C-alpha positions as CSV (number, residue, x, y, z in Angstrom):
1,M,-44.8,68.6,-9.7
2,T,-44.7,69.1,-6.3
3,E,-45.0,65.9,-4.1
4,Q,-48.7,67.2,-3.4
5,A,-49.7,67.4,-6.3
6,L,-48.0,63.8,-7.1
7,T,-50.0,62.6,-4.3
8,E,-53.4,64.7,-5.4
9,T,-52.7,63.6,-9.3
10,A,-52.6,59.3,-8.0
11,T,-55.8,60.0,-6.0
12,G,-57.6,61.2,-8.7
13,T,-56.5,58.8,-11.5
14,T,-57.8,56.0,-9.1
15,A,-61.0,57.6,-8.4
16,E,-61.4,57.5,-12.3
17,I,-60.2,53.9,-12.8
18,K,-63.2,52.7,-10.1
19,A,-65.3,55.3,-11.7
20,E,-65.0,53.7,-15.2
21,A,-65.3,50.2,-13.7
22,G,-68.8,50.9,-12.2
23,A,-67.3,51.2,-8.7
24,P,-68.7,54.1,-6.6
25,A,-66.2,57.1,-6.1
26,E,-64.8,57.3,-2.2
27,A,-64.2,60.8,-2.8
28,G,-66.4,63.6,-4.3
29,A,-69.8,61.8,-3.1
30,D,-71.8,65.3,-2.3
31,T,-70.9,66.6,-6.0
32,E,-72.2,63.3,-7.6
33,A,-75.5,64.0,-6.1
34,A,-75.6,67.6,-7.6
35,V,-74.8,66.6,-10.7
36,A,-78.1,64.5,-10.8
37,V,-80.5,66.7,-9.5
38,A,-79.2,69.6,-12.1
39,A,-79.7,66.9,-14.6
40,E,-83.4,65.8,-13.4
41,A,-83.9,69.3,-13.6
42,G,-83.0,70.5,-17.0
43,S,-80.4,73.0,-15.9
44,P,-77.0,73.1,-16.6
45,V,-74.5,70.9,-14.4
46,P,-72.1,73.4,-12.5
47,A,-68.1,73.5,-12.7
48,Q,-66.8,71.8,-9.6
49,A,-65.6,74.0,-6.8
50,G,-62.4,73.1,-5.1
51,P,-58.8,74.1,-5.6
52,P,-57.1,73.9,-9.3
53,V,-55.1,70.6,-10.0
54,E,-52.2,70.1,-12.1
55,V,-52.2,67.7,-14.5
56,D,-49.6,66.3,-16.8
57,A,-51.7,64.4,-19.3
58,P,-55.2,64.0,-19.8
59,S,-56.1,60.4,-17.8
60,V,-56.7,57.7,-20.0
61,P,-58.8,54.1,-18.9
62,V,-57.0,51.4,-18.7
63,P,-58.9,48.5,-19.2
64,A,-59.2,45.5,-16.9
65,A,-56.3,43.1,-16.9
66,D,-56.4,39.9,-18.1
67,P,-55.1,37.2,-15.5
68,A,-53.8,35.0,-18.2
69,R,-51.9,37.5,-19.9
70,A,-50.7,38.7,-17.1
71,T,-49.3,35.4,-16.1
72,E,-47.7,34.9,-19.6
73,S,-45.9,38.2,-18.9
74,V,-44.5,37.3,-16.1
75,A,-43.3,33.9,-16.2
76,D,-40.1,32.8,-18.4
77,P,-40.2,32.1,-22.0
78,V,-40.9,28.0,-22.8
79,P,-38.6,26.9,-25.0
80,A,-40.3,25.3,-28.2
81,P,-40.9,21.5,-27.4
82,G,-38.6,20.6,-30.2
83,K,-35.5,22.2,-28.7
84,S,-36.4,21.2,-25.4
85,R,-36.1,17.2,-26.5
86,R,-33.3,18.0,-28.5
87,V,-31.4,19.1,-25.1
88,L,-32.9,16.3,-22.6
89,W,-31.7,13.5,-25.7
90,G,-28.0,15.6,-25.7
91,I,-27.8,15.1,-21.8
92,V,-29.1,11.4,-21.4
93,R,-26.7,10.4,-23.8
94,W,-23.6,11.6,-22.3
95,T,-24.9,10.9,-18.8
96,A,-24.9,7.2,-20.1
97,A,-21.6,7.9,-21.9
98,V,-20.1,8.6,-19.0
99,L,-21.2,6.0,-16.6
100,V,-20.2,3.4,-19.3
101,C,-16.6,4.5,-19.5
102,G,-16.6,5.2,-15.8
103,G,-18.0,1.5,-15.2
104,V,-15.3,0.3,-18.1
105,G,-12.3,1.8,-15.8
106,A,-13.5,0.7,-12.6
107,G,-13.8,-2.8,-13.9
108,A,-10.1,-2.5,-14.9
109,A,-8.6,-1.3,-12.3
110,M,-10.2,-4.1,-10.1
111,G,-9.0,-6.9,-12.8
112,I,-5.4,-5.5,-12.4
113,T,-5.4,-5.0,-8.6
114,A,-6.7,-8.8,-8.4
115,M,-3.6,-9.9,-10.7
116,E,-0.2,-10.9,-9.2
117,R,2.3,-8.8,-10.7
118,T,3.6,-11.6,-12.7
119,D,0.5,-11.6,-14.6
120,V,0.1,-8.0,-15.8
121,P,1.9,-7.6,-18.8
122,G,4.7,-4.6,-18.6
123,L,4.6,-5.1,-14.9
124,A,5.9,-8.4,-14.5
125,T,8.9,-9.0,-12.5
126,E,11.2,-12.4,-13.5
127,S,12.4,-13.9,-10.4
128,D,15.9,-12.5,-8.9
129,G,16.7,-16.2,-8.0
130,R,15.5,-16.3,-4.0
131,W,14.0,-19.8,-2.9
132,E,10.7,-20.1,-1.7
133,Y,11.1,-20.8,2.4
134,P,8.3,-21.9,4.6
135,E,7.3,-18.9,7.0
136,L,10.0,-19.1,9.8
137,A,9.1,-19.0,13.3
138,L,11.6,-19.0,16.5
139,P,10.9,-22.0,19.0
140,A,9.2,-21.5,22.5
141,L,11.6,-21.6,25.3
142,P,11.3,-23.0,28.5
143,E,9.8,-21.2,31.3
144,G,12.1,-19.0,32.9
145,V,14.6,-18.9,30.7
146,Q,15.8,-16.1,27.8
147,R,17.0,-15.5,24.4
148,P,20.7,-14.8,23.9
149,F,21.6,-11.5,23.6
150,T,18.9,-10.2,25.7
151,D,18.9,-9.2,29.7
152,G,19.2,-12.3,32.0
153,N,21.2,-13.9,29.6
154,E,24.6,-12.7,29.7
155,A,25.9,-15.9,28.9
156,E,24.6,-16.1,25.4
157,I,23.4,-19.4,25.6
158,H,20.8,-21.3,23.3
159,H,18.4,-22.7,26.1
160,T,16.1,-24.4,23.2
161,D,16.3,-27.5,21.0
162,V,19.2,-26.1,18.5
163,R,17.4,-29.0,16.0
164,K,15.0,-26.1,16.0
165,L,17.0,-23.5,14.8
166,L,18.0,-25.2,11.7
167,L,16.4,-23.6,8.4
168,P,14.1,-25.8,6.9
169,A,14.8,-27.1,3.1
170,P,12.9,-24.5,0.3
171,A,10.1,-25.1,-1.7
172,G,10.8,-27.8,-4.3
173,A,14.0,-28.9,-2.9
174,T,14.7,-32.6,-2.1
175,V,15.8,-33.6,1.1
176,D,19.4,-35.2,1.8
177,P,18.3,-38.8,3.8
178,K,21.5,-38.5,5.4
179,L,20.8,-34.5,7.1
180,K,17.2,-34.4,7.4
181,G,17.5,-32.0,10.2
182,G,17.8,-34.3,13.4
183,W,20.9,-34.6,15.5
184,A,24.5,-35.5,13.5
185,G,27.5,-37.1,15.0
186,V,30.7,-35.1,14.6
187,D,32.0,-37.3,11.5
188,S,29.1,-35.5,9.7
189,Y,30.3,-32.0,9.6
190,L,34.4,-33.2,9.0
191,A,33.0,-35.0,5.9
192,E,32.7,-31.5,4.8
193,L,36.3,-30.9,5.2
194,V,39.0,-31.6,3.4
195,E,40.9,-35.6,3.8
196,Q,43.7,-34.6,5.4
197,D,42.3,-32.3,7.8
198,R,40.0,-33.9,9.2
199,G,42.0,-35.9,12.4
200,E,43.2,-31.9,13.3
201,V,39.5,-30.3,13.3
202,K,38.1,-33.5,15.1
203,A,41.3,-33.0,18.1
204,Y,40.3,-29.3,18.3
205,L,36.8,-30.1,18.9
206,A,37.4,-32.6,21.1
207,D,39.6,-30.1,23.4
208,S,36.5,-27.2,23.0
209,A,33.8,-28.9,24.7
210,L,31.4,-29.7,22.1
211,R,28.5,-30.7,23.0
212,H,26.3,-32.1,20.0
213,V,26.0,-31.7,16.1
214,A,22.6,-30.9,14.3
215,A,22.5,-31.1,10.4
216,R,20.1,-30.2,7.8
217,G,20.8,-30.7,4.3
218,W,19.2,-30.6,0.3
219,T,19.6,-29.8,-3.2
220,T,16.8,-27.8,-5.4
221,P,16.1,-28.3,-9.2
222,D,18.5,-26.0,-10.3
223,G,21.6,-28.7,-8.9
224,T,22.8,-26.4,-5.9
225,S,23.4,-28.6,-2.6
226,T,23.0,-27.0,0.2
227,R,24.3,-28.3,3.9
228,I,24.0,-26.6,7.1
229,H,25.6,-27.9,10.6
230,L,24.9,-26.0,13.8
231,L,27.8,-27.0,16.5
232,R,26.7,-26.2,19.8
233,F,29.3,-25.9,22.9
234,S,29.4,-25.6,26.4
235,S,29.7,-22.2,26.6
236,V,30.4,-18.8,23.8
237,A,34.0,-18.9,24.7
238,F,34.2,-22.4,23.0
239,A,32.2,-21.2,19.9
240,E,34.2,-18.2,19.2
241,D,37.6,-19.4,19.5
242,F,36.7,-22.3,16.9
243,K,35.3,-19.5,14.8
244,D,38.4,-17.5,14.7
245,E,40.7,-20.9,14.9
246,M,38.7,-21.8,11.2
247,A,38.9,-18.1,10.0
248,R,42.8,-18.0,10.6
249,R,43.3,-21.3,9.1
250,L,41.3,-20.3,6.0
251,V,43.5,-17.5,5.1
252,R,46.3,-19.8,4.9
253,S,44.3,-22.2,2.8
254,D,43.9,-24.7,5.3
255,W,40.6,-26.3,6.9
256,L,39.4,-25.5,3.4
257,P,35.7,-27.6,2.2
258,A,36.2,-30.8,0.5
259,G,37.3,-30.3,-3.2
260,V,38.2,-26.8,-2.5
261,E,42.0,-26.0,-3.2
262,T,41.7,-22.2,-3.4
263,Q,39.6,-20.0,-1.4
264,E,38.9,-16.3,-1.4
265,A,37.0,-13.8,0.6
266,D,33.6,-13.2,-0.4
267,A,32.4,-9.9,1.8
268,G,30.7,-8.3,-0.7
269,T,28.1,-11.3,-0.7
270,I,27.0,-10.9,2.6
271,Q,27.7,-7.1,3.3
272,D,24.0,-6.5,3.9
273,V,23.3,-9.3,6.4
274,E,23.5,-7.8,9.3
275,V,21.8,-9.4,12.7
276,P,22.9,-7.9,15.8
277,Y,25.5,-9.7,17.9
278,V,26.3,-12.3,15.4
279,A,29.3,-12.5,13.4
280,V,29.2,-13.7,9.9
281,Y,32.2,-14.7,7.2
282,A,31.6,-16.0,3.5
283,Y,34.2,-17.5,1.6
284,K,34.1,-19.2,-2.4
285,E,35.8,-21.4,-4.3
286,A,38.9,-19.0,-6.2
287,E,38.9,-19.5,-10.2
288,P,40.2,-21.3,-11.6
289,Y,38.2,-24.3,-10.2
290,G,36.5,-27.6,-11.7
291,P,33.5,-28.7,-12.7
292,R,31.8,-27.6,-9.5
293,Q,32.1,-24.6,-7.2
294,T,31.9,-24.1,-3.5
295,R,30.9,-21.4,-1.4
296,W,30.4,-21.3,2.7
297,S,29.6,-19.2,5.7
298,L,31.0,-19.2,9.0
299,I,28.0,-17.9,11.6
300,Q,28.9,-17.6,15.0
301,A,26.0,-16.9,17.8
302,G,26.5,-17.2,21.2
303,D,27.4,-20.5,22.5
304,T,26.6,-21.8,18.4
305,F,28.6,-21.7,15.3
306,A,27.3,-22.7,12.2
307,V,28.6,-23.8,8.8
308,V,26.9,-23.2,6.1
309,T,28.0,-25.0,2.5
310,Q,26.9,-24.8,-1.1
311,T,27.6,-26.2,-3.7
312,R,26.6,-26.2,-8.0
313,K,28.1,-27.4,-11.2
314,G,29.1,-24.8,-13.6
315,G,29.2,-21.9,-10.7
316,T,27.3,-21.2,-6.9
317,L,24.8,-18.7,-7.5
318,T,24.9,-15.1,-5.5
319,V,21.3,-14.8,-4.4
320,P,20.3,-18.2,-2.8
321,F,23.3,-18.3,-0.8
322,Q,22.9,-14.8,0.6
323,Q,19.7,-15.1,1.5
324,T,20.1,-18.7,3.1
325,V,22.8,-17.7,5.3
326,A,20.5,-14.2,6.2
327,L,18.2,-16.3,7.4
328,Q,20.2,-18.7,9.4
329,A,21.9,-16.0,11.0
330,Q,18.6,-14.7,12.2
331,L,17.2,-17.8,13.1
332,L,20.2,-18.3,15.8
333,G,20.2,-14.2,17.0
């Protein structure tokens, strides 16, 4: 069928739909008038003249469309009410379950993060033996001076009161009433040495321009006794010379702490104690020892020489000794 024929067929069908609906046809008004006249006269109606029209199939009147039915045909099918309610109820139940699980998980996470590590089952960490020291801070300096090992203090002098550089006692310790962190005479330090060596050491210190001595001591609940002596000299040269002489004498088992007969180097204990410009040595009483064992450390920082001594019945403990030496070295450095 040609394009003209399709157009004519579509036009004709439209005219017929409108005629069936009772609406006047837009095309062929004259023909309708002629038919009416012939009907009134009783004459046969003449055939309509005009070009022949190809029609593939007879026209079938189309009834008027029902708006309600048209809407139903276009809209999506609505699920049955029972099935819809079941689906919605399932969604509600799963959503509620997810919210409850999420709330429980979040609460558990918050509870665990708020707990100390030692309170969490499976995560509790036993103490490694370290003591609980108070927060440490370096004392303020007088105006216009610098700390040792800094630019402007090439003499490596501690311009602050060395009593403020003594390590404080840890929590739970009992402070020695004779060594409370104040000034102590040279005899206080000499009492730490074997009695037969005290005279020689005292003479050596007198020739070394020793200025003063500060000391602090304490005993912890495990029975460890700690004593710290700070010896401040008039210059870094005297402090360094005394440190070297003490190290040489110890190699020969001279100038030992009281109660110690033989010693051995304890370098492994303080190998991780690294403070810039500070010299640290450690020793311990060699086996077999008596009912108590002694460990001690020599620390030289600028014009100040420190001795940290610990004794304990049954044997000294490595961790608190290392911790005490490291903190005292840091305060001096």
